[in-house]
C-alpha positions as CSV (number, residue, x, y, z in Angstrom):
1,X,0.2,0.0,0.0
2,X,1.3,3.2,-0.7
3,X,0.5,7.0,0.3
4,X,-0.8,8.9,-2.5
5,X,-1.1,12.5,-3.0
6,X,-3.1,13.8,-6.2
7,X,-2.3,16.7,-8.0
8,X,-5.4,18.4,-8.7
9,X,-8.8,18.4,-7.1
10,X,-11.4,19.0,-9.5
11,X,-13.7,16.3,-11.1
12,X,-11.1,14.1,-12.4
13,X,-9.0,14.5,-9.8
14,X,-12.0,12.6,-7.6
15,X,-12.1,10.3,-10.2
16,X,-9.1,9.2,-9.8
17,X,-9.2,9.2,-5.9
18,X,-11.6,6.2,-6.4
19,X,-9.4,4.4,-8.2
20,X,-6.6,5.0,-5.9
21,X,-8.5,3.7,-3.2
22,X,-9.8,0.5,-5.2
23,X,-6.2,0.0,-5.7
24,X,-5.7,-0.5,-2.3
25,X,-3.5,2.7,-1.6
26,X,-4.0,5.4,1.0
27,X,-5.1,8.8,0.1
28,X,-3.6,11.5,1.7
29,X,-5.0,14.6,0.0
30,X,-5.4,16.8,-3.2
31,X,-2.5,19.5,-4.6
32,X,-4.4,22.6,-6.0
33,X,-1.8,25.5,-6.4
34,X,-5.0,28.0,-6.8
35,X,-7.1,27.0,-4.0
36,X,-4.9,25.4,-1.6
37,X,-7.9,25.6,0.9
38,X,-10.4,23.5,-0.6
39,X,-11.9,20.4,1.2
40,X,-9.2,17.9,1.3
41,X,-6.4,19.7,0.0
42,X,-3.4,19.5,1.6
43,X,-1.6,22.6,0.2
44,X,0.2,23.9,-3.3
45,X,3.0,21.8,-4.7
46,X,5.4,23.9,-2.8
47,X,3.7,23.0,0.4
48,X,4.0,19.4,-0.2
49,X,7.3,19.4,-0.9
50,X,8.1,21.0,2.2
51,X,5.9,18.6,4.3
52,X,5.8,15.4,2.5
53,X,9.0,13.6,1.9
54,X,9.3,11.9,-1.6
55,X,10.8,8.8,0.1
56,X,7.3,8.1,2.0
57,X,4.7,9.4,-0.9
58,X,4.0,9.1,-4.0
59,X,2.1,11.3,-6.5
60,X,-0.3,11.0,-9.1
61,X,-1.0,13.4,-11.9
62,X,-5.0,14.2,-12.0
63,X,-5.3,17.1,-14.3
64,X,-7.3,16.7,-17.1
65,X,-7.1,16.9,-20.9
66,X,-7.8,20.8,-21.4
67,X,-4.3,21.7,-21.7
68,X,-2.0,18.9,-22.0
69,X,1.3,20.6,-22.4
70,X,0.5,22.5,-19.0
71,X,-0.1,18.9,-17.7
72,X,3.3,17.3,-18.9
73,X,5.0,20.1,-17.2
74,X,3.7,19.8,-14.1
75,X,4.6,16.0,-14.3
76,X,8.4,16.9,-14.9
77,X,7.9,19.5,-12.0
78,X,7.0,16.3,-10.1
79,X,10.0,13.9,-11.1
80,X,12.1,16.7,-10.9
81,X,11.3,17.0,-7.0
82,X,12.2,13.2,-6.4
83,X,8.4,12.0,-6.4
84,X,7.6,8.6,-7.6
85,X,4.2,8.7,-10.1
86,X,3.0,5.3,-9.6
87,X,0.4,3.3,-12.5
88,X,-3.0,3.3,-11.3
89,X,-4.4,0.0,-12.7
90,X,-8.0,-1.0,-11.7
91,X,-8.3,-5.1,-10.8
92,X,-10.7,-5.3,-13.6
93,X,-8.3,-3.8,-16.6
94,X,-7.0,-6.6,-18.7
95,X,-2.9,-6.1,-19.4
96,X,-1.1,-8.6,-21.0
97,X,1.9,-9.8,-19.3
98,X,3.9,-9.1,-22.9
99,X,3.0,-5.5,-23.0
100,X,5.0,-2.5,-21.5
101,X,3.9,0.0,-19.1
102,X,5.7,3.5,-18.3
103,X,5.3,5.4,-15.6
104,X,2.3,7.4,-14.0
105,X,-0.3,5.7,-16.2
106,X,-4.2,5.8,-14.9
107,X,-5.9,2.7,-16.3
108,X,-9.8,2.1,-15.5
109,X,-12.3,-0.6,-15.0
110,X,-12.6,-2.9,-18.0
111,X,-9.6,-1.1,-20.2
112,X,-7.4,-3.7,-22.4
113,X,-3.5,-3.4,-22.9
114,X,-3.0,-6.3,-25.3
115,X,0.3,-8.1,-26.1
116,X,3.5,-6.5,-27.6
117,X,1.7,-3.0,-26.6
118,X,3.6,-0.5,-24.9
119,X,2.0,2.8,-23.1
120,X,4.5,5.4,-22.3
121,X,4.2,7.7,-19.3
122,X,1.1,9.3,-17.7
123,X,-1.3,7.6,-20.4
124,X,-4.8,7.5,-19.5
125,X,-7.3,4.6,-20.4
126,X,-10.7,4.9,-19.7
127,X,-13.3,2.5,-19.4
128,X,-13.2,0.0,-22.0
129,X,-10.4,1.9,-24.1
130,X,-8.5,-0.9,-25.9
131,X,-4.9,-0.9,-26.9
132,X,-4.5,-3.8,-29.6
133,X,-1.2,-5.9,-30.1
134,X,2.1,-4.5,-31.3
135,X,0.2,-0.6,-30.9
136,X,2.3,2.4,-29.2
137,X,1.1,5.1,-27.1
138,X,3.1,8.6,-26.6
139,X,3.3,10.3,-23.4
140,X,0.5,12.1,-21.8
141,X,-2.4,11.0,-24.2
142,X,-5.9,10.1,-23.3
143,X,-7.7,7.1,-24.8
144,X,-11.5,8.0,-24.1
145,X,-14.3,5.3,-23.3
146,X,-14.9,2.9,-25.7
147,X,-11.9,3.9,-27.5
148,X,-10.3,1.0,-30.0
149,X,-6.6,1.6,-31.3
150,X,-6.4,-1.6,-33.7
151,X,-2.8,-3.5,-33.9
152,X,0.1,-1.9,-35.1
153,X,-0.5,2.0,-34.5
154,X,1.7,4.4,-33.2
155,X,0.1,7.6,-31.1
156,X,2.1,10.4,-30.7
157,X,2.5,12.6,-27.6
158,X,-0.1,14.8,-26.2
159,X,-2.9,13.3,-28.1
160,X,-6.6,12.8,-27.4
161,X,-8.2,10.3,-28.6
162,X,-12.2,10.5,-28.3
163,X,-15.0,8.5,-27.1
164,X,-15.6,5.3,-29.2
165,X,-13.3,6.3,-31.8
166,X,-11.6,3.6,-33.9
167,X,-8.1,4.1,-35.2
168,X,-7.5,1.3,-37.9
169,X,-4.5,-0.9,-38.0
170,X,-0.9,0.4,-39.2
171,X,-1.3,3.7,-38.7
172,X,0.6,6.6,-37.1
173,X,-1.2,9.0,-35.3
174,X,1.1,12.3,-35.3
175,X,2.0,14.0,-31.8
176,X,-0.8,16.6,-30.8
177,X,-3.5,15.0,-32.6
178,X,-7.2,15.0,-31.4
179,X,-9.7,12.4,-32.7
180,X,-13.3,13.5,-32.8
181,X,-15.4,11.2,-30.4
182,X,-17.1,8.3,-32.6
183,X,-14.8,8.9,-35.6
184,X,-13.2,6.4,-37.6
185,X,-9.5,7.2,-38.1
186,X,-7.9,5.7,-41.4
187,X,-6.3,8.2,-43.0
188,X,-3.7,10.4,-43.1
189,X,-5.6,13.6,-41.9
190,X,-6.0,14.7,-38.4
191,X,-7.4,17.7,-36.6
192,X,-4.8,19.1,-34.2
193,X,-4.9,20.0,-30.8
194,X,-4.5,24.0,-30.1
């Protein structure tokens, strides 16, 4: 059992808190750099660095997808201060033993990571998201509920894959891409995140 502090305190952070507890870890509190006195917030990141040793506590990055670059910058700040970011894997997720997981990933109920697939760091897989065999997801991506990434796909960093979308096999999704909910991605054209 790890003692876990969650960076962020809004809706997504509350979902992550539930997953922390489902995974059998101890929730310590939220970090909020803008409203450090909200309920269950233990302070700003600076407060946490001063009061919670990186040797005793882990941090989970629960900032949402509205600004993926800021989210990645926060992740770098966490690591640069010596904190480990653990993977949270729901017990009802399926992770093949021949897959590879980086750090700081959040994998929810019903998500599937098949054989020879790779999740790099800070990837969120919502319920029912599927990463099929021999595919790779870059750092700091969101795979929304029910999204299906077929085999031999490579998704670039800082990308958002919408709910119930399908990415056809053998394709490369460029970094900073936005795949709309319910869409079929079977060609090279893709919207860019702002």
